[in-house]
C-alpha positions in Angstrom: -0.1 0.4 -0.1 1.5 3.4 -1.0 0.5 7.0 0.2 -0.5 9.4 -2.5 -1.0 13.3 -1.9 -3.6 14.6 -3.7 -5.7 18.0 -4.2 -9.5 17.7 -4.4 -12.5 20.0 -4.8 -15.5 19.7 -1.9 -18.2 18.9 -4.2 -20.6 21.0 -2.0 -18.6 24.0 -0.7 -16.0 24.4 -3.6 -13.2 24.5 -1.6 -9.8 23.3 -3.0 -8.5 20.6 -0.6 -4.8 18.9 0.0 -4.4 15.8 1.8 -3.1 12.0 1.3 -4.6 8.9 1.2 -3.4 5.4 1.6 -4.3 3.0 -1.4 -2.9 -0.2 -3.4 -3.2 2.0 -7.0 -3.9 5.5 -8.1 -7.7 4.3 -9.4 -7.9 3.1 -6.0 -7.2 6.5 -4.3 -9.3 8.6 -6.5 -12.1 5.9 -5.5 -11.2 6.6 -1.8 -11.2 10.3 -2.5 -14.9 10.5 -4.1 -16.3 8.5 -1.4 -15.1 11.4 0.8 -17.6 13.7 -1.4 -14.3 14.9 -3.2 -13.4 15.7 -6.6 -9.7 14.7 -7.3 -7.9 17.2 -9.3 -4.4 15.8 -9.4 -3.1 12.4 -7.6 0.4 11.5 -7.2 2.8 9.2 -4.9 4.3 10.8 -1.9 8.1 10.9 -2.4 9.4 7.6 -1.2 6.5 6.1 -0.3 7.2 3.0 -2.6 9.8 2.2 0.0 7.1 1.5 2.6 6.3 3.1 5.5 7.9 0.1 7.1 11.3 1.2 6.9 10.4 5.3 8.1 9.0 4.0 11.4 11.9 4.6 13.5 11.7 8.2 12.5 8.5 8.7 14.9 9.7 9.4 18.1 8.0 9.0 21.2 7.2 13.0 21.4 4.9 12.3 18.0 3.2 9.6 19.7 2.5 11.3 22.7 1.1 14.2 20.9 -0.9 12.3 18.4 -2.3 10.6 21.3 -3.2 13.8 23.4 -4.9 15.5 20.4 -7.0 12.3 19.3 -8.3 12.2 23.1 -9.1 15.8 23.4 -10.9 16.0 19.7 -13.1 12.6 20.8 -13.1 14.4 24.4 -14.9 17.1 22.5 -17.3 15.5 20.6 -16.2 14.9 17.3 -16.4 11.7 15.0 -13.4 9.6 15.2 -12.7 9.8 11.3 -12.9 13.6 11.7 -11.0 13.7 14.6 -7.6 11.5 13.1 -8.1 13.7 9.8 -7.8 16.9 11.9 -4.8 15.2 13.8 -3.0 14.2 10.4 -3.1 17.6 9.3 -1.4 18.7 12.2 1.3 15.9 12.6 4.5 17.3 10.9 6.2 13.7 11.3 5.9 12.0 7.9 6.1 8.8 8.9 3.3 9.2 11.4 1.2 11.7 8.9 1.4 8.5 6.8 0.2 6.0 8.8 -2.3 7.8 10.1 -3.9 8.4 6.9 -3.6 4.2 6.4 -6.1 4.1 9.4 -8.5 6.6 8.2 -8.7 4.5 5.1 -8.9 1.4 7.3 -11.4 3.1 10.1 -13.7 4.2 7.0 -13.6 0.9 5.5 -15.4 -0.6 8.9 -12.2 -1.1 11.2 -11.9 -0.3 14.7 -9.4 2.0 15.5 -7.6 -0.3 17.5 -7.7 -2.8 14.6 -6.3 -0.1 12.3 -3.5 0.5 14.6 -2.3 -3.0 14.9 -1.6 -3.0 11.5 1.1 -1.0 12.1 3.2 -2.8 15.0 6.2 -1.3 14.0 4.6 1.9 15.2 1.8 1.1 18.0 3.3 -1.6 19.8 1.0 -4.2 21.8 0.5 -1.7 24.9 -1.0 0.7 23.1 -3.3 -1.3 20.3 -4.9 -3.5 23.6 -5.8 0.0 25.8 -7.0 1.5 22.4 -9.5 -1.6 22.4 -10.1 -1.6 26.0 -10.9 2.0 25.8 -13.3 1.6 22.8 -14.7 -1.9 24.3 -15.9 0.4 27.5 -16.8 3.3 25.6 -13.7 5.7 27.2 -11.6 5.9 24.2 -10.2 9.6 25.0 -9.1 8.7 28.4 -7.4 5.3 27.4 -5.4 7.8 24.8 -4.6 9.9 27.9 -3.7 7.3 30.1 -0.9 6.3 27.1 0.1 9.7 26.3 1.1 9.5 30.4 2.8 6.1 30.0 4.7 7.1 27.1 6.0 10.4 28.8 7.0 8.4 32.1 9.2 5.5 29.4 10.5 8.3 27.6 11.8 9.9 30.7 13.2 6.2 32.2 14.8 6.0 28.9 16.4 9.3 29.0 17.9 8.9 32.7 19.1 5.2 31.6 21.1 6.6 28.4 22.1 9.7 31.4 23.5 7.0 33.9 25.4 5.4 31.3 27.6 7.6 29.9 29.6 8.3 32.8 30.6 4.3 33.1 31.2 4.4 29.2 33.6 7.1 29.9 35.6 5.8 32.5 35.6 2.4 30.2 37.0 4.2 26.8 39.1 6.4 28.6 40.8 3.2 30.5 41.1 1.4 27.1 42.9 4.9 25.9 45.2 4.2 28.7 46.1 0.9 28.4 46.4 1.1 24.7 48.9 4.0 24.9 50.8 1.8 27.7 50.9 -0.9 25.2 51.6 0.5 22.4 54.3 3.7 23.7 55.3 2.9 27.5 56.3 -0.6 27.4 58.7 -0.5 24.0 60.5 2.2 26.3 60.8 0.0 29.6 61.9 -2.7 27.5 64.9 -0.5 25.8 66.1 0.3 29.2 66.0 -3.0 30.5 68.2 -3.9 27.5 70.7 -1.5 28.5 71.4 -3.1 32.0 73.5 -6.1 31.8 72.1 -9.3 32.4 68.4 -7.8 33.7 65.5 -10.5 32.7 62.1 -8.9 32.1 59.5 -10.3 34.2 57.2 -13.1 32.0 54.2 -10.7 32.3 56.3 -7.8 30.8 57.2 -9.6 27.9 54.3 -11.0 27.4 52.7 -7.3 27.1 55.5 -6.3 24.8 55.0 -9.6 22.4 51.7 -8.0 22.2 52.3 -4.4 21.9 55.0 -6.1 18.7 51.8 -7.4 17.1 49.7 -4.6 17.7 52.3 -2.3 15.9 53.1 -4.5 13.1 50.0 -5.8 12.1 47.9 -2.9 13.4 45.4 -3.2 10.4 44.5 -6.8 11.0 44.0 -5.9 14.5 41.5 -2.8 13.2 39.6 -5.7 10.5 39.7 -8.4 13.4 37.8 -6.1 15.8 35.5 -4.9 13.5 34.6 -8.5 12.5 34.2 -9.5 16.3 31.7 -6.2 16.5 29.4 -7.6 13.7 29.5 -11.1 14.9 28.5 -10.2 18.1 25.9 -7.9 17.3 24.5 -10.8 14.7 24.7 -13.2 17.8 23.1 -10.7 20.2 20.2 -11.0 17.8 19.8 -14.8 18.2 17.8 -16.0 21.1 20.7 -17.5 22.6 22.3 -13.7 22.6 19.5 -11.9 23.9 19.4 -14.3 26.6 23.0 -13.7 27.5 22.9 -9.8 27.0 19.3 -9.2 29.2 20.9 -11.8 31.9 24.3 -9.7 31.7 22.0 -6.3 31.8 20.3 -7.7 35.3 23.6 -9.2 36.9 26.6 -7.1 35.7 28.2 -4.3 37.8 27.6 -1.4 38.2 24.8 -1.6 35.8 22.6 -4.3 37.0 20.9 -2.5 39.9 20.1 0.2 37.8 18.4 -2.1 35.1 16.5 -3.9 37.5 14.9 -0.7 39.1 13.7 0.0 35.3 12.1 -3.3 34.7 10.4 -2.7 37.9 9.1 0.5 37.1 8.2 -0.4 33.6 6.1 -3.3 34.6 4.2 -1.9 37.3 3.4 1.6 35.1 2.4 -0.3 32.5 0.3 -2.7 34.5 -1.4 0.0 36.0 -2.0 1.5 32.8 -3.5 -1.7 31.4 -5.7 -2.4 34.4 -7.2 1.2 34.7 -8.3 0.2 31.2 -9.9 -2.7 31.8 -7.4 -5.1 30.9 -8.0 -8.3 32.0 -5.1 -9.5 34.9 -3.9 -12.7 32.4 -3.9 -10.6 29.5 -2.4 -7.4 31.3 0.6 -9.7 32.1 1.0 -11.0 28.8 1.1 -7.6 27.1 3.3 -6.2 30.0 6.0 -9.3 29.4 6.3 -8.3 25.8 6.8 -4.8 26.3 9.4 -5.0 29.2 11.8 -6.4 26.6 13.6 -8.6 28.5 13.5 -12.8 28.0 13.9 -13.4 31.4 11.4 -11.4 32.9 9.0 -12.5 30.2 10.0 -16.1 31.0 8.8 -15.0 34.5 5.5 -13.3 33.9 4.7 -16.3 31.7 5.1 -18.6 34.1 3.3 -16.3 37.0 0.2 -16.4 34.5 0.0 -19.8 34.4 0.1 -19.9 38.3 -2.7 -17.3 38.2 -4.7 -19.3 35.8 -4.4 -22.1 38.7 -6.0 -20.0 41.2 -2.6 -18.3 42.8 -2.5 -14.7 43.5 -0.4 -12.8 41.4 1.9 -11.5 44.6 2.4 -15.3 45.5 3.2 -16.1 41.8 6.0 -13.6 42.0 7.4 -14.1 45.5 10.9 -15.6 45.4 11.4 -14.9 41.8 15.0 -14.0 40.9 13.9 -11.7 38.2 11.8 -9.4 40.6 12.7 -6.9 43.3 11.1 -8.5 46.8 9.5 -4.9 47.0 7.1 -5.5 43.8 5.7 -9.3 45.2 5.0 -7.6 48.7 3.4 -4.3 47.4 0.8 -6.7 45.1 0.0 -8.2 48.2 -0.9 -5.3 49.8 -2.8 -4.1 46.9 -4.7 -7.1 46.2 -5.9 -7.4 50.3 -7.3 -4.1 50.1 -8.2 -4.0 46.6 -6.4 -1.3 45.2 -4.0 -3.4 43.0 -3.7 -0.4 40.0 -3.2 2.1 42.9 -0.6 -0.5 44.5 1.2 -0.7 41.1 1.1 3.2 40.2 2.9 3.5 43.7 5.8 0.8 42.8 6.0 2.6 39.4 6.7 6.0 41.5 9.2 4.3 43.6 11.3 2.6 41.4 10.9 5.8 38.9 12.6 8.1 41.7 15.2 5.2 42.6 16.5 5.8 39.1 17.4 9.1 39.5 
């Protein structure tokens, strides 16, 4: 499906309209434009549209989706029909990739699809949490409130990501400086030490120093091989990280490695709690919440823990008991969940847990 830019005239008012429409062909685009009560004057494929919207979704920032959610919620709350609300949002959207997707969503909704189903056809832009909350909002007649909650949660996620990036800068700089210092010592300083020892009759270098000197000579003599080998190792490591075993290894490393392990655990607990609270407040059932949250956290070990917890909940166990003693969850989480279950305020307790860990990330 391509995105077409068109100029048309409103058959009733005579007003000239410029917009976009998603269609399989130019003829299909003309038909869709006519169905809107417009007479097409010109239709042309959007520049770069033949490359596919899927390649553009990486350009959609969280801020763009937050603005989309808030604008749509405001218009729906004001009483505007869904399609008209979507058109208004599309006309105000600056991000070309998101604008193209919204136009496709409009086409699908006009064709009879629910908004959640139309958004679900673009998983690279709208994840499962987003789609599920919209579906829950549609079912309960509170779509505007669901969109507001989504915007709030996305802002919290963006804030956490920003904090994690900031926290990672210092250790990354320290590691980089250490590697530069070690490299300088091996390539420049050690050869000078060798010269000094050679001037001393009968002096013998220690074994460790001789090994380091051999490494130094190899690096200076075969530097081009070192560069190629390093690049190749980085490429292989990157490919392996995308495999199941590689993802399991790196996800575990994030949770256990010093000094980042504790930080990532707090981030995961905050994301689990915030996403869970948002889904429950929108009317998503507990078992479905656990499944969606597991996918949203983006850690295979936590997802596995939530899958096991879901099976226990199906068997009649409380969620707090199902997570009790799980090494992938910090002890505070099941303890707070138990209080929420006993008081009938699980959603509120999840929000408090999220607030606590988000402050801890600071």
